[in-house]
C-alpha positions as CSV (number, residue, x, y, z in Angstrom):
1,M,125.8,155.6,244.8
2,H,124.8,154.4,248.4
3,R,123.7,151.1,246.8
4,L,126.8,150.7,244.9
5,R,128.9,151.3,248.2
6,F,126.5,148.8,249.8
7,C,127.1,146.0,247.3
8,A,130.9,146.8,247.2
9,A,131.2,146.3,251.2
10,L,129.1,143.2,250.9
11,G,131.2,141.8,247.9
12,F,134.4,142.6,250.2
13,C,132.7,140.5,253.1
14,L,131.6,137.7,251.0
15,M,135.0,136.9,249.3
16,A,137.2,138.0,252.3
17,N,139.1,134.9,253.7
18,L,137.9,135.1,257.1
19,P,139.0,132.4,259.7
20,I,136.5,129.5,260.0
21,A,136.5,125.8,260.7
22,L,134.9,122.9,259.1
23,A,133.3,124.5,255.9
24,H,131.8,121.1,255.1
25,H,129.6,121.2,258.1
26,T,128.7,125.2,257.9
27,A,127.6,124.7,254.3
28,G,125.7,121.6,255.2
29,H,124.0,120.5,258.3
30,G,125.6,122.6,260.8
31,G,125.6,126.2,259.8
32,G,124.0,128.9,258.1
33,G,124.5,128.4,254.4
34,S,121.7,127.4,252.1
35,S,120.4,124.0,253.0
36,F,117.4,123.6,250.6
37,Y,116.0,125.9,247.9
38,N,112.7,127.4,248.7
39,P,111.5,130.8,247.1
40,F,109.9,131.7,250.3
41,S,113.0,131.2,252.7
42,T,114.3,134.0,254.8
43,Q,117.0,134.6,252.4
44,S,114.9,134.6,249.3
45,R,112.5,137.4,250.0
46,P,112.2,140.9,251.6
47,P,111.5,141.7,255.3
48,R,107.9,140.2,256.1
49,S,106.6,138.8,259.3
50,F,105.8,135.1,259.3
51,V,106.1,131.6,260.8
52,S,107.4,128.5,259.1
53,F,107.6,124.7,259.7
54,T,110.1,122.6,257.6
55,F,110.6,119.0,257.0
56,N,113.5,117.9,254.9
57,A,114.7,114.3,254.1
58,D,117.9,113.8,252.4
59,I,119.6,110.4,251.3
60,L,123.4,110.5,251.6
61,D,125.8,109.4,248.6
62,D,127.1,106.0,248.6
63,D,124.1,104.5,250.4
64,L,125.5,105.8,253.7
65,G,122.1,106.7,255.2
66,E,119.5,109.2,255.6
67,V,119.2,112.6,257.3
68,Y,116.0,114.3,258.5
69,L,115.2,117.9,259.5
70,Y,112.4,119.4,261.5
71,Q,112.8,122.9,261.8
72,V,110.5,125.8,263.3
73,S,111.5,129.4,262.2
74,G,109.9,132.9,262.3
75,E,110.6,136.4,261.3
76,Y,109.3,139.6,262.5
77,A,109.3,142.9,260.2
78,V,109.9,145.7,262.6
79,T,109.4,148.1,259.8
80,R,108.7,147.6,256.1
81,R,112.5,147.7,255.4
82,F,114.0,145.8,258.2
83,S,113.3,142.4,260.0
84,M,114.9,139.9,262.3
85,G,114.1,136.0,262.8
86,V,114.9,132.8,264.5
87,R,115.1,129.3,263.5
88,I,115.2,126.1,265.7
89,P,116.3,123.0,263.9
90,F,116.1,119.3,265.3
91,W,118.1,116.9,263.3
92,S,117.7,112.9,263.0
93,I,120.6,111.3,261.3
94,Q,120.7,107.5,260.5
95,E,123.9,106.9,259.0
96,K,125.5,103.5,258.5
97,F,128.8,103.8,260.2
98,L,127.6,106.3,262.9
99,P,125.4,105.8,265.9
100,G,121.8,107.1,265.4
101,T,121.4,110.9,266.4
102,N,118.5,112.8,267.4
103,S,119.2,116.2,268.6
104,I,118.8,119.9,268.3
105,G,121.1,121.6,266.0
106,D,122.8,125.0,265.8
107,L,120.0,127.9,266.6
108,G,120.1,130.7,264.2
109,L,119.5,134.4,264.2
110,T,118.8,136.4,261.1
111,F,119.0,140.3,260.4
112,K,117.8,141.6,257.1
113,G,117.3,145.0,255.6
114,L,115.7,146.0,252.2
115,L,118.4,148.3,250.6
116,W,116.4,149.1,247.1
117,R,112.9,148.2,245.6
118,H,111.1,149.0,242.4
119,P,107.6,147.8,242.9
120,A,106.6,148.2,239.2
121,H,109.0,145.4,238.0
122,R,108.8,143.7,241.4
123,Q,112.6,144.4,242.0
124,N,114.1,144.2,245.5
125,L,117.5,144.2,246.5
126,T,117.9,142.7,250.2
127,L,121.3,142.6,252.5
128,G,121.1,140.0,255.6
129,M,123.2,138.3,257.9
130,S,122.5,134.9,259.2
131,T,124.4,133.8,262.5
132,T,124.2,130.4,264.2
133,F,125.4,129.4,267.6
134,P,127.0,125.9,268.4
135,T,123.9,124.4,270.3
136,G,124.4,121.3,267.9
137,S,127.0,118.5,268.2
138,E,129.8,119.0,265.9
139,S,130.9,115.2,266.4
140,E,127.4,113.8,265.6
141,G,127.2,116.1,262.5
142,T,124.4,118.5,264.0
143,G,126.5,121.7,264.4
144,A,129.6,123.4,263.2
145,G,131.2,123.6,266.4
146,A,131.7,127.4,266.2
147,V,129.7,130.7,265.9
148,T,129.0,131.1,262.2
149,F,128.3,134.1,260.1
150,S,126.4,133.9,256.7
151,P,126.1,137.4,255.1
152,F,124.1,137.2,251.8
153,L,122.7,139.3,249.2
154,N,119.3,138.6,247.5
155,Y,117.8,140.0,244.2
156,T,114.3,139.5,243.0
157,L,112.7,140.5,239.5
158,G,109.5,140.0,237.9
159,L,109.6,138.8,234.4
160,G,106.0,139.2,233.4
161,R,104.2,136.5,235.7
162,V,107.4,135.0,236.4
163,D,109.6,135.8,239.5
164,F,113.4,135.4,239.3
165,Y,115.4,134.9,242.6
166,L,119.3,135.2,243.2
167,T,121.0,134.8,246.5
168,L,124.6,135.0,246.8
169,G,126.5,134.5,250.2
170,N,129.3,133.4,252.2
171,T,129.8,131.1,255.1
172,T,132.4,131.8,257.7
173,A,132.7,131.0,261.4
174,A,134.8,132.4,264.6
175,A,137.4,129.8,264.8
176,S,141.1,129.2,264.1
177,D,141.4,127.6,260.7
178,P,140.6,129.4,257.5
179,S,137.8,127.5,255.5
180,P,135.5,130.1,253.7
181,S,132.7,128.7,251.5
182,F,130.7,130.5,248.8
183,D,127.0,129.8,248.8
184,F,124.6,130.4,245.8
185,N,120.8,130.1,245.4
186,T,118.8,131.2,242.2
187,G,115.5,130.1,240.7
188,F,112.2,130.9,239.3
189,N,108.8,130.6,240.4
190,I,106.2,130.0,237.5
191,P,102.6,130.3,238.0
192,V,100.5,127.5,236.3
193,L,96.9,127.3,237.6
194,K,94.5,130.2,238.9
195,G,91.5,130.1,240.7
196,K,90.5,129.2,244.2
197,L,93.8,127.2,244.8
198,P,96.6,129.0,242.9
199,V,99.5,126.4,242.0
200,H,103.1,127.6,241.1
201,L,106.0,125.5,239.9
202,F,109.5,126.6,240.8
203,L,112.9,125.6,239.4
204,G,116.2,126.1,241.6
205,F,119.7,125.6,241.3
206,Q,121.7,125.9,244.4
207,G,125.0,124.8,246.2
208,S,128.3,125.6,247.9
209,T,131.8,125.9,247.0
210,T,134.7,125.4,249.5
211,L,137.3,128.1,248.9
212,A,139.7,126.6,251.3
213,D,139.2,123.7,253.8
214,D,140.9,121.4,256.2
215,V,139.3,118.1,254.6
216,F,138.3,118.8,251.1
217,T,140.4,120.4,248.2
218,N,140.0,124.0,247.5
219,G,137.1,124.7,244.9
220,S,135.2,121.6,245.8
221,T,131.6,122.0,244.9
222,K,128.3,120.5,245.6
223,A,125.3,121.8,243.4
224,Y,121.6,120.7,243.1
225,L,118.9,121.1,240.9
226,A,115.7,121.8,242.9
227,P,112.4,121.6,241.5
228,G,109.0,122.1,243.3
229,V,105.3,123.0,243.7
230,I,103.7,126.0,245.6
231,L,100.2,125.7,246.7
232,Y,98.6,129.1,247.8
233,L,95.9,127.7,250.4
234,K,95.1,131.2,251.5
235,N,96.6,134.7,250.8
236,N,98.8,134.4,254.0
237,L,99.1,130.5,254.0
238,I,101.5,128.8,251.6
239,T,102.6,125.1,251.5
240,T,105.6,124.2,249.3
241,F,106.7,120.6,248.0
242,G,110.1,120.4,246.7
243,A,113.0,118.2,245.7
244,R,116.6,118.3,245.2
245,V,118.9,116.2,243.1
246,S,123.0,116.3,243.0
247,V,124.1,117.5,239.6
248,M,127.5,118.6,240.5
249,D,129.8,116.9,242.8
250,T,133.5,117.7,243.0
251,L,134.2,117.1,246.6
252,R,137.6,115.7,246.9
253,V,139.4,114.9,250.0
254,K,142.9,116.6,250.3
255,P,145.9,114.4,249.7
256,G,147.2,112.9,253.0
257,V,144.1,113.5,254.6
258,A,142.4,110.0,255.9
259,L,138.6,110.5,256.0
260,S,137.2,107.8,258.4
261,K,133.9,106.1,257.5
262,L,133.0,107.7,261.1
263,S,133.7,111.2,259.8
264,P,130.7,113.5,260.1
265,A,132.0,115.3,257.1
266,L,130.2,112.7,255.2
267,L,126.7,113.9,256.2
268,S,127.1,116.9,253.8
269,D,127.4,114.7,250.8
270,V,123.6,114.3,250.0
271,K,122.5,112.5,246.8
272,V,118.9,113.3,246.6
273,G,116.4,115.1,249.0
274,A,112.6,115.9,249.6
275,N,111.3,119.1,251.5
276,F,108.0,120.1,252.9
277,N,107.3,123.6,254.1
278,V,104.5,125.6,255.4
279,D,104.5,129.3,255.8
280,Y,102.0,131.6,257.5
281,F,102.2,135.3,257.0
282,F,100.9,137.9,259.2
């Protein structure tokens, strides 16, 4: 009964039409929504202490340019059921119609709690909240321009040797114009090689849907297929190589809205990308 109440409360928070601004930033480069599928990301796993380095390289649609992310993050498990983390992103943007940008993005904090687990079936239900602060530049596309809130619910399940992940969330911000987005992330982690250097494959599907926005039409969705390889260098050291390819793009500008070529909203329209991630657990 307690778990049902938690889930009902989260569902209300995720779907509530809370006031935010510029969802095309919050779900993209400026905010706390999912930016790249990784089965070892903060949102995809129960509380655990770690430090991580991430490098992303994205190519924008219509050959508009490239966006690079260098990020350091970490999480500390205060108890076996509760953790808190921080992430520090640095963006390098080379867009055809914008001046080159190299600057820090929105700093983020994450709080996460394990609601329920079933060790025998590797089942975990985790509730969390990611909050970002406007340390990046909204005009240059490295920030949302407001404090953003991204509550999320993650479920993991062991299917034999295969691990299944599902994360559902919402990105909102403390601003005047309502522009909520719904974020989703799901995938499988599949072991393929054993031995001194275990290798797993993963296949993810991730994206974000705009429920209301000041630029894009309601229901606009950008979704990606995200395959990758996981190398278990040691028990507590993992390296991930991934990619993402746009497979669903219904982004449409609202009638009457003139979207300039200089608009940083275009930075969220990624065609294909690559990812490198190193996680050290302690």
